[in-house]
N, C-alpha and C positions, 0 to 999 in steps of 0.2 A: 265858252270854252268847254271842251269835253275833258273830263278827268276820269281815268280808270285806275282802280286800285289793283294791287297784286292779289286778287281774290277771284271768286267764282263769278260767272255771268250773273247769277241770281243776286249776289252781294253787290255787284256793280249797278244793277237795275234798281235795287232796294236802297241804294246810297241816299237818295234824296227824299225818301219817305221817312217821316218821323218815326222814331223807334216804337212808340206806343201803337202805331197804325200798321207796322210791318208784319204782313202775313202773306201767304201764298196768293189769295185773291187780289191783294193790293199790288203785288209784284206783277202778276199777270195783266192787271189793268194798265199799269205803266208800260209794260212790254207792248200791249196793243196800241196804246196812244202813240208810242214812238216807232211803230211798225216793225218791231222785233219779234212779236209773238209767233208769227208763222214760221220764221226762221228757227226760233228756239224749239218749237214743237217738232219740226222736221228733223232737227239735229238734237234730239233729247239728251244725248251725252254731253253736248256742249254746255247746257245750263249748269252742269256741275264742274265744268272745266275751269281751270285757273287761267286768268288772262296773263 
């Protein structure tokens, strides 16, 4: 099941990362693993957008 919170794309990607490991490289890694990285890079304003 996919769950999205009423927050930014970054916050939604980081949701499953343990708090102590949450940083930009970790979020980017997860985005790459789930094939979202290229989309986010192309739409750089989207990464701060609220879902």
